[in-house]
PyMOL Python script that loads the backbone (N, CA, C, O; Angstrom):
from pymol import cmd

cmd.read_pdbstr("""\
ATOM      1  N   MET A   1      -7.052  -8.747  -3.690  1.00  0.00           N
ATOM      2  CA  MET A   1      -7.866  -9.017  -2.586  1.00  0.00           C
ATOM      3  C   MET A   1      -8.896  -9.553  -3.404  1.00  0.00           C
ATOM      4  O   MET A   1      -9.190 -10.728  -3.184  1.00  0.00           O
ATOM      5  N   SER A   2      -9.553  -8.903  -4.368  1.00  0.00           N
ATOM      6  CA  SER A   2     -10.858  -9.460  -5.196  1.00  0.00           C
ATOM      7  C   SER A   2     -10.550 -10.951  -5.432  1.00  0.00           C
ATOM      8  O   SER A   2     -11.316 -11.832  -5.038  1.00  0.00           O
ATOM      9  N   LYS A   3      -9.291 -11.226  -6.151  1.00  0.00           N
ATOM     10  CA  LYS A   3      -9.443 -12.558  -6.840  1.00  0.00           C
ATOM     11  C   LYS A   3      -9.385 -13.622  -5.503  1.00  0.00           C
ATOM     12  O   LYS A   3      -9.848 -14.757  -5.610  1.00  0.00           O
ATOM     13  N   VAL A   4      -8.771 -13.140  -4.245  1.00  0.00           N
ATOM     14  CA  VAL A   4      -8.621 -14.085  -3.219  1.00  0.00           C
ATOM     15  C   VAL A   4     -10.053 -14.538  -2.731  1.00  0.00           C
ATOM     16  O   VAL A   4     -10.397 -15.718  -2.652  1.00  0.00           O
ATOM     17  N   ALA A   5     -10.962 -13.288  -2.366  1.00  0.00           N
ATOM     18  CA  ALA A   5     -12.089 -13.648  -2.271  1.00  0.00           C
ATOM     19  C   ALA A   5     -13.259 -13.982  -3.017  1.00  0.00           C
ATOM     20  O   ALA A   5     -14.350 -14.411  -2.639  1.00  0.00           O
ATOM     21  N   GLY A   6     -12.796 -13.687  -4.211  1.00  0.00           N
ATOM     22  CA  GLY A   6     -13.940 -14.262  -5.197  1.00  0.00           C
ATOM     23  C   GLY A   6     -15.235 -13.337  -5.502  1.00  0.00           C
ATOM     24  O   GLY A   6     -16.269 -13.656  -6.088  1.00  0.00           O
ATOM     25  N   ILE A   7     -14.855 -12.058  -4.911  1.00  0.00           N
ATOM     26  CA  ILE A   7     -15.573 -10.971  -5.193  1.00  0.00           C
ATOM     27  C   ILE A   7     -15.298  -9.877  -5.309  1.00  0.00           C
ATOM     28  O   ILE A   7     -14.345  -9.630  -4.570  1.00  0.00           O
ATOM     29  N   GLU A   8     -15.726  -8.742  -6.042  1.00  0.00           N
ATOM     30  CA  GLU A   8     -15.401  -7.633  -6.146  1.00  0.00           C
ATOM     31  C   GLU A   8     -15.269  -6.700  -4.873  1.00  0.00           C
ATOM     32  O   GLU A   8     -16.202  -6.323  -4.164  1.00  0.00           O
ATOM     33  N   LEU A   9     -14.213  -6.465  -4.756  1.00  0.00           N
ATOM     34  CA  LEU A   9     -14.088  -5.774  -3.211  1.00  0.00           C
ATOM     35  C   LEU A   9     -13.458  -4.488  -3.587  1.00  0.00           C
ATOM     36  O   LEU A   9     -12.528  -4.633  -4.380  1.00  0.00           O
ATOM     37  N   GLY A  10     -13.711  -3.257  -3.230  1.00  0.00           N
ATOM     38  CA  GLY A  10     -13.766  -1.877  -3.272  1.00  0.00           C
ATOM     39  C   GLY A  10     -14.349  -0.950  -2.408  1.00  0.00           C
ATOM     40  O   GLY A  10     -15.375  -1.272  -1.809  1.00  0.00           O
ATOM     41  N   PRO A  11     -13.774   0.321  -2.230  1.00  0.00           N
ATOM     42  CA  PRO A  11     -14.602   1.065  -1.568  1.00  0.00           C
ATOM     43  C   PRO A  11     -15.913   1.724  -1.783  1.00  0.00           C
ATOM     44  O   PRO A  11     -15.962   2.681  -2.556  1.00  0.00           O
ATOM     45  N   THR A  12     -16.971   1.309  -1.180  1.00  0.00           N
ATOM     46  CA  THR A  12     -18.100   1.814  -1.703  1.00  0.00           C
ATOM     47  C   THR A  12     -18.823   2.121  -0.404  1.00  0.00           C
ATOM     48  O   THR A  12     -18.548   1.666   0.707  1.00  0.00           O
ATOM     49  N   VAL A  13     -19.858   3.025  -0.746  1.00  0.00           N
ATOM     50  CA  VAL A  13     -20.835   4.013   0.134  1.00  0.00           C
ATOM     51  C   VAL A  13     -21.406   2.615   0.860  1.00  0.00           C
ATOM     52  O   VAL A  13     -21.417   2.501   2.086  1.00  0.00           O
ATOM     53  N   GLU A  14     -21.943   1.420  -0.168  1.00  0.00           N
ATOM     54  CA  GLU A  14     -23.152   0.583   0.277  1.00  0.00           C
ATOM     55  C   GLU A  14     -22.256  -0.507   0.867  1.00  0.00           C
ATOM     56  O   GLU A  14     -22.873  -1.465   1.332  1.00  0.00           O
ATOM     57  N   LEU A  15     -21.113  -0.544   0.930  1.00  0.00           N
ATOM     58  CA  LEU A  15     -20.446  -2.182   1.315  1.00  0.00           C
ATOM     59  C   LEU A  15     -20.288  -1.877   2.860  1.00  0.00           C
ATOM     60  O   LEU A  15     -19.898  -0.814   3.343  1.00  0.00           O
ATOM     61  N   SER A  16     -20.683  -3.064   3.566  1.00  0.00           N
ATOM     62  CA  SER A  16     -20.588  -3.089   5.008  1.00  0.00           C
ATOM     63  C   SER A  16     -19.784  -4.250   5.257  1.00  0.00           C
ATOM     64  O   SER A  16     -19.421  -5.028   4.375  1.00  0.00           O
ATOM     65  N   LEU A  17     -19.426  -4.383   6.878  1.00  0.00           N
ATOM     66  CA  LEU A  17     -18.846  -5.148   7.414  1.00  0.00           C
ATOM     67  C   LEU A  17     -19.764  -6.883   7.447  1.00  0.00           C
ATOM     68  O   LEU A  17     -19.379  -8.044   7.307  1.00  0.00           O
ATOM     69  N   SER A  18     -20.993  -6.284   7.686  1.00  0.00           N
ATOM     70  CA  SER A  18     -21.882  -7.495   7.362  1.00  0.00           C
ATOM     71  C   SER A  18     -21.998  -8.287   6.229  1.00  0.00           C
ATOM     72  O   SER A  18     -21.954  -9.513   6.132  1.00  0.00           O
ATOM     73  N   GLU A  19     -22.195  -7.184   5.140  1.00  0.00           N
ATOM     74  CA  GLU A  19     -22.163  -7.755   3.535  1.00  0.00           C
ATOM     75  C   GLU A  19     -20.652  -8.932   3.732  1.00  0.00           C
ATOM     76  O   GLU A  19     -20.554 -10.155   3.622  1.00  0.00           O
ATOM     77  N   MET A  20     -19.790  -7.992   4.016  1.00  0.00           N
ATOM     78  CA  MET A  20     -18.422  -9.148   3.751  1.00  0.00           C
ATOM     79  C   MET A  20     -18.453 -10.315   4.330  1.00  0.00           C
ATOM     80  O   MET A  20     -17.960 -11.349   3.879  1.00  0.00           O
ATOM     81  N   VAL A  21     -19.334 -10.116   5.874  1.00  0.00           N
ATOM     82  CA  VAL A  21     -19.060 -11.627   6.344  1.00  0.00           C
ATOM     83  C   VAL A  21     -20.301 -12.350   5.631  1.00  0.00           C
ATOM     84  O   VAL A  21     -20.132 -13.567   5.568  1.00  0.00           O
ATOM     85  N   ASP A  22     -21.203 -12.012   5.217  1.00  0.00           N
ATOM     86  CA  ASP A  22     -22.139 -12.876   4.673  1.00  0.00           C
ATOM     87  C   ASP A  22     -21.429 -13.678   3.230  1.00  0.00           C
ATOM     88  O   ASP A  22     -21.426 -14.855   2.868  1.00  0.00           O
ATOM     89  N   ASN A  23     -20.820 -12.347   2.606  1.00  0.00           N
ATOM     90  CA  ASN A  23     -20.053 -13.188   1.772  1.00  0.00           C
ATOM     91  C   ASN A  23     -18.869 -14.255   1.903  1.00  0.00           C
ATOM     92  O   ASN A  23     -18.356 -14.765   0.907  1.00  0.00           O
ATOM     93  N   GLY A  24     -18.625 -14.439   2.716  1.00  0.00           N
ATOM     94  CA  GLY A  24     -17.883 -15.358   3.160  1.00  0.00           C
ATOM     95  C   GLY A  24     -16.001 -15.222   3.329  1.00  0.00           C
ATOM     96  O   GLY A  24     -15.061 -15.998   3.160  1.00  0.00           O
ATOM     97  N   LEU A  25     -16.135 -13.971   3.697  1.00  0.00           N
ATOM     98  CA  LEU A  25     -14.589 -12.993   3.645  1.00  0.00           C
ATOM     99  C   LEU A  25     -14.054 -13.878   5.143  1.00  0.00           C
ATOM    100  O   LEU A  25     -12.836 -13.992   5.282  1.00  0.00           O
ATOM    101  N   LEU A  26     -14.808 -14.373   6.031  1.00  0.00           N
ATOM    102  CA  LEU A  26     -13.991 -14.915   7.175  1.00  0.00           C
ATOM    103  C   LEU A  26     -12.997 -15.885   6.592  1.00  0.00           C
ATOM    104  O   LEU A  26     -11.790 -15.729   6.778  1.00  0.00           O
ATOM    105  N   GLN A  27     -13.577 -17.066   5.761  1.00  0.00           N
ATOM    106  CA  GLN A  27     -12.521 -17.824   5.520  1.00  0.00           C
ATOM    107  C   GLN A  27     -11.422 -17.730   4.694  1.00  0.00           C
ATOM    108  O   GLN A  27     -10.896 -18.765   4.283  1.00  0.00           O
ATOM    109  N   HIS A  28     -10.890 -16.377   4.313  1.00  0.00           N
ATOM    110  CA  HIS A  28     -10.010 -15.773   3.465  1.00  0.00           C
ATOM    111  C   HIS A  28      -9.132 -14.802   4.389  1.00  0.00           C
ATOM    112  O   HIS A  28      -8.142 -14.277   3.880  1.00  0.00           O
ATOM    113  N   VAL A  29      -9.437 -14.556   5.656  1.00  0.00           N
ATOM    114  CA  VAL A  29      -8.865 -13.623   6.357  1.00  0.00           C
ATOM    115  C   VAL A  29      -7.199 -13.866   6.452  1.00  0.00           C
ATOM    116  O   VAL A  29      -6.502 -12.856   6.359  1.00  0.00           O
ATOM    117  N   ALA A  30      -6.601 -15.042   6.617  1.00  0.00           N
ATOM    118  CA  ALA A  30      -5.174 -14.976   6.433  1.00  0.00           C
ATOM    119  C   ALA A  30      -4.832 -14.666   5.639  1.00  0.00           C
ATOM    120  O   ALA A  30      -3.919 -13.867   5.847  1.00  0.00           O
ATOM    121  N   LYS A  31      -5.070 -14.861   4.428  1.00  0.00           N
ATOM    122  CA  LYS A  31      -4.580 -14.606   3.293  1.00  0.00           C
ATOM    123  C   LYS A  31      -4.733 -12.881   2.859  1.00  0.00           C
ATOM    124  O   LYS A  31      -3.894 -12.135   2.354  1.00  0.00           O
ATOM    125  N   LEU A  32      -6.215 -12.603   3.300  1.00  0.00           N
ATOM    126  CA  LEU A  32      -6.097 -11.001   3.117  1.00  0.00           C
ATOM    127  C   LEU A  32      -4.919 -10.391   4.022  1.00  0.00           C
ATOM    128  O   LEU A  32      -4.065  -9.644   3.545  1.00  0.00           O
ATOM    129  N   GLU A  33      -4.952 -10.794   5.439  1.00  0.00           N
ATOM    130  CA  GLU A  33      -3.920 -10.359   6.299  1.00  0.00           C
ATOM    131  C   GLU A  33      -2.856  -9.921   5.810  1.00  0.00           C
ATOM    132  O   GLU A  33      -2.369  -8.821   6.070  1.00  0.00           O
ATOM    133  N   GLU A  34      -2.260 -11.011   4.818  1.00  0.00           N
ATOM    134  CA  GLU A  34      -0.961 -11.243   4.348  1.00  0.00           C
ATOM    135  C   GLU A  34      -0.783 -10.004   3.611  1.00  0.00           C
ATOM    136  O   GLU A  34       0.110  -9.172   3.767  1.00  0.00           O
ATOM    137  N   ILE A  35      -1.938  -9.987   2.628  1.00  0.00           N
ATOM    138  CA  ILE A  35      -1.880  -8.894   1.410  1.00  0.00           C
ATOM    139  C   ILE A  35      -1.902  -7.602   2.107  1.00  0.00           C
ATOM    140  O   ILE A  35      -1.213  -6.696   1.639  1.00  0.00           O
ATOM    141  N   ALA A  36      -2.598  -7.395   3.160  1.00  0.00           N
ATOM    142  CA  ALA A  36      -2.665  -6.093   3.902  1.00  0.00           C
ATOM    143  C   ALA A  36      -1.320  -5.932   4.417  1.00  0.00           C
ATOM    144  O   ALA A  36      -0.863  -4.825   4.133  1.00  0.00           O
ATOM    145  N   LEU A  37      -0.579  -6.634   5.046  1.00  0.00           N
ATOM    146  CA  LEU A  37       0.603  -6.302   5.314  1.00  0.00           C
ATOM    147  C   LEU A  37       1.567  -5.733   4.656  1.00  0.00           C
ATOM    148  O   LEU A  37       2.363  -4.848   4.970  1.00  0.00           O
ATOM    149  N   ALA A  38       1.304  -6.730   3.095  1.00  0.00           N
ATOM    150  CA  ALA A  38       2.607  -6.309   2.156  1.00  0.00           C
ATOM    151  C   ALA A  38       2.129  -4.960   1.648  1.00  0.00           C
ATOM    152  O   ALA A  38       2.904  -4.065   1.311  1.00  0.00           O
ATOM    153  N   ALA A  39       0.615  -4.855   1.609  1.00  0.00           N
ATOM    154  CA  ALA A  39       0.648  -3.188   1.153  1.00  0.00           C
ATOM    155  C   ALA A  39       0.969  -2.447   1.952  1.00  0.00           C
ATOM    156  O   ALA A  39       1.791  -1.642   1.514  1.00  0.00           O
ATOM    157  N   SER A  40       0.631  -2.266   3.299  1.00  0.00           N
ATOM    158  CA  SER A  40       1.400  -1.419   4.412  1.00  0.00           C
ATOM    159  C   SER A  40       2.540  -1.003   4.391  1.00  0.00           C
ATOM    160  O   SER A  40       2.878   0.150   4.659  1.00  0.00           O
ATOM    161  N   LYS A  41       3.456  -2.168   3.974  1.00  0.00           N
ATOM    162  CA  LYS A  41       5.008  -2.096   3.863  1.00  0.00           C
ATOM    163  C   LYS A  41       5.412  -1.505   2.525  1.00  0.00           C
ATOM    164  O   LYS A  41       6.491  -0.913   2.507  1.00  0.00           O
ATOM    165  N   GLU A  42       4.885  -1.557   1.683  1.00  0.00           N
ATOM    166  CA  GLU A  42       5.001  -0.991   0.467  1.00  0.00           C
ATOM    167  C   GLU A  42       4.784   0.571   0.179  1.00  0.00           C
ATOM    168  O   GLU A  42       5.491   1.336  -0.477  1.00  0.00           O
ATOM    169  N   TYR A  43       3.368   0.854   0.995  1.00  0.00           N
ATOM    170  CA  TYR A  43       3.188   2.397   1.198  1.00  0.00           C
ATOM    171  C   TYR A  43       4.371   2.910   2.047  1.00  0.00           C
ATOM    172  O   TYR A  43       4.934   3.999   1.939  1.00  0.00           O
ATOM    173  N   ALA A  44       4.607   2.024   2.816  1.00  0.00           N
ATOM    174  CA  ALA A  44       5.803   2.980   3.807  1.00  0.00           C
ATOM    175  C   ALA A  44       7.165   3.120   3.058  1.00  0.00           C
ATOM    176  O   ALA A  44       8.068   3.931   3.262  1.00  0.00           O
ATOM    177  N   LEU A  45       7.106   2.433   2.426  1.00  0.00           N
ATOM    178  CA  LEU A  45       8.570   2.302   1.506  1.00  0.00           C
ATOM    179  C   LEU A  45       8.370   3.347   0.467  1.00  0.00           C
ATOM    180  O   LEU A  45       9.371   4.019   0.218  1.00  0.00           O
ATOM    181  N   GLU A  46       7.428   3.585  -0.103  1.00  0.00           N
ATOM    182  CA  GLU A  46       6.944   4.802  -0.856  1.00  0.00           C
ATOM    183  C   GLU A  46       6.937   6.056  -0.179  1.00  0.00           C
ATOM    184  O   GLU A  46       7.416   7.048  -0.728  1.00  0.00           O
ATOM    185  N   ASN A  47       6.436   6.105   0.968  1.00  0.00           N
ATOM    186  CA  ASN A  47       6.351   7.361   1.622  1.00  0.00           C
ATOM    187  C   ASN A  47       7.849   7.685   1.986  1.00  0.00           C
ATOM    188  O   ASN A  47       8.243   8.825   1.738  1.00  0.00           O
ATOM    189  N   ASN A  48       8.545   6.961   2.439  1.00  0.00           N
ATOM    190  CA  ASN A  48       9.999   7.299   2.769  1.00  0.00           C
ATOM    191  C   ASN A  48      10.745   7.596   1.684  1.00  0.00           C
ATOM    192  O   ASN A  48      11.506   8.558   1.784  1.00  0.00           O
ATOM    193  N   LEU A  49      10.703   6.972   0.634  1.00  0.00           N
ATOM    194  CA  LEU A  49      11.317   7.426  -0.951  1.00  0.00           C
ATOM    195  C   LEU A  49      10.951   8.725  -1.099  1.00  0.00           C
ATOM    196  O   LEU A  49      11.883   9.526  -1.177  1.00  0.00           O
ATOM    197  N   HIS A  50       9.828   9.156  -1.160  1.00  0.00           N
ATOM    198  CA  HIS A  50       8.921  10.583  -1.247  1.00  0.00           C
ATOM    199  C   HIS A  50       9.678  11.798  -0.410  1.00  0.00           C
ATOM    200  O   HIS A  50       9.778  12.992  -0.691  1.00  0.00           O
ATOM    201  N   GLU A  51      10.103  11.152   0.565  1.00  0.00           N
ATOM    202  CA  GLU A  51      10.437  12.034   1.724  1.00  0.00           C
ATOM    203  C   GLU A  51      11.927  12.269   1.513  1.00  0.00           C
ATOM    204  O   GLU A  51      12.381  13.406   1.640  1.00  0.00           O
ATOM    205  N   MET A  52      12.891  10.988   1.120  1.00  0.00           N
ATOM    206  CA  MET A  52      13.795  11.186   1.045  1.00  0.00           C
ATOM    207  C   MET A  52      14.467  12.327  -0.361  1.00  0.00           C
ATOM    208  O   MET A  52      15.406  13.123  -0.396  1.00  0.00           O
ATOM    209  N   LYS A  53      13.458  11.897  -1.354  1.00  0.00           N
ATOM    210  CA  LYS A  53      13.654  12.638  -2.776  1.00  0.00           C
ATOM    211  C   LYS A  53      13.404  14.184  -2.071  1.00  0.00           C
ATOM    212  O   LYS A  53      14.154  15.155  -2.172  1.00  0.00           O
ATOM    213  N   LYS A  54      12.141  14.100  -1.345  1.00  0.00           N
ATOM    214  CA  LYS A  54      12.083  15.869  -0.938  1.00  0.00           C
ATOM    215  C   LYS A  54      13.242  16.302  -0.245  1.00  0.00           C
ATOM    216  O   LYS A  54      13.554  17.454  -0.547  1.00  0.00           O
ATOM    217  N   GLU A  55      14.042  15.707   0.656  1.00  0.00           N
ATOM    218  CA  GLU A  55      15.161  16.160   1.343  1.00  0.00           C
ATOM    219  C   GLU A  55      16.211  16.363   0.508  1.00  0.00           C
ATOM    220  O   GLU A  55      17.113  17.073   0.953  1.00  0.00           O
ATOM    221  N   TRP A  56      16.331  15.909  -0.623  1.00  0.00           N
ATOM    222  CA  TRP A  56      17.299  15.814  -1.301  1.00  0.00           C
ATOM    223  C   TRP A  56      17.428  16.957  -2.423  1.00  0.00           C
ATOM    224  O   TRP A  56      18.471  17.222  -3.020  1.00  0.00           O
ATOM    225  N   ASP A  57      16.160  17.600  -2.609  1.00  0.00           N
ATOM    226  CA  ASP A  57      15.664  18.445  -3.805  1.00  0.00           C
ATOM    227  C   ASP A  57      16.560  19.640  -3.648  1.00  0.00           C
ATOM    228  O   ASP A  57      16.949  20.087  -4.726  1.00  0.00           O
ATOM    229  N   ASP A  58      16.955  20.226  -2.652  1.00  0.00           N
ATOM    230  CA  ASP A  58      17.583  21.642  -2.538  1.00  0.00           C
ATOM    231  C   ASP A  58      19.206  21.436  -2.694  1.00  0.00           C
ATOM    232  O   ASP A  58      20.024  22.345  -2.833  1.00  0.00           O
ATOM    233  N   VAL A  59      19.451  20.179  -2.644  1.00  0.00           N
ATOM    234  CA  VAL A  59      21.105  19.814  -2.572  1.00  0.00           C
ATOM    235  C   VAL A  59      21.660  20.090  -3.781  1.00  0.00           C
ATOM    236  O   VAL A  59      21.037  19.738  -4.782  1.00  0.00           O
ATOM    237  N   GLU A  60      22.722  20.657  -3.900  1.00  0.00           N
ATOM    238  CA  GLU A  60      23.651  21.166  -5.187  1.00  0.00           C
ATOM    239  C   GLU A  60      25.058  20.781  -4.880  1.00  0.00           C
ATOM    240  O   GLU A  60      25.585  20.992  -3.788  1.00  0.00           O
ATOM    241  N   PHE A  61      25.589  20.257  -5.802  1.00  0.00           N
ATOM    242  CA  PHE A  61      26.951  19.480  -5.807  1.00  0.00           C
ATOM    243  C   PHE A  61      27.851  20.277  -6.725  1.00  0.00           C
ATOM    244  O   PHE A  61      27.482  20.275  -7.899  1.00  0.00           O
ATOM    245  N   ASP A  62      28.782  20.855  -6.492  1.00  0.00           N
ATOM    246  CA  ASP A  62      29.458  21.998  -7.226  1.00  0.00           C
ATOM    247  C   ASP A  62      30.703  21.215  -7.469  1.00  0.00           C
ATOM    248  O   ASP A  62      31.189  20.595  -6.524  1.00  0.00           O
ATOM    249  N   LEU A  63      31.401  21.176  -8.927  1.00  0.00           N
ATOM    250  CA  LEU A  63      32.300  20.291  -9.343  1.00  0.00           C
ATOM    251  C   LEU A  63      33.237  21.270  -9.556  1.00  0.00           C
ATOM    252  O   LEU A  63      32.865  22.418  -9.797  1.00  0.00           O
ATOM    253  N   VAL A  64      34.842  20.870  -9.483  1.00  0.00           N
ATOM    254  CA  VAL A  64      35.784  21.555  -9.235  1.00  0.00           C
ATOM    255  C   VAL A  64      36.806  21.020 -10.030  1.00  0.00           C
ATOM    256  O   VAL A  64      37.256  20.098  -9.349  1.00  0.00           O
ATOM    257  N   PRO A  65      37.573  21.084 -11.326  1.00  0.00           N
ATOM    258  CA  PRO A  65      38.586  20.674 -12.010  1.00  0.00           C
ATOM    259  C   PRO A  65      39.688  20.176 -10.627  1.00  0.00           C
ATOM    260  O   PRO A  65      40.019  20.830  -9.638  1.00  0.00           O
ATOM    261  N   TYR A  66      40.068  18.759 -11.044  1.00  0.00           N
ATOM    262  CA  TYR A  66      41.008  18.149 -10.038  1.00  0.00           C
ATOM    263  C   TYR A  66      42.425  18.719 -10.710  1.00  0.00           C
ATOM    264  O   TYR A  66      42.663  18.611 -11.913  1.00  0.00           O
ATOM    265  N   ARG A  67      43.365  19.367  -9.717  1.00  0.00           N
ATOM    266  CA  ARG A  67      44.194  20.215  -9.852  1.00  0.00           C
ATOM    267  C   ARG A  67      44.578  21.060 -10.814  1.00  0.00           C
ATOM    268  O   ARG A  67      45.511  21.838 -10.615  1.00  0.00           O
TER     269      ARG A  67
END
""", "prot")
cmd.dss("prot")
cmd.show_as("cartoon", "prot")
cmd.util.cbc("prot")
cmd.orient("prot")
């Protein structure tokens, strides 16, 4: 997102919405929304995978000889 905006973006205490507007982020809104949507989907996939792994943690398969 920082590359698209041309400024360093990161969660800081002093960063405000008015500062973002002053730095011209409004002209990059469409691209930033695409990045945010992709990141949200990736996060959801990671959480789902983690939950699936957790569900299978206690599962054991016993193998028996055939015939």
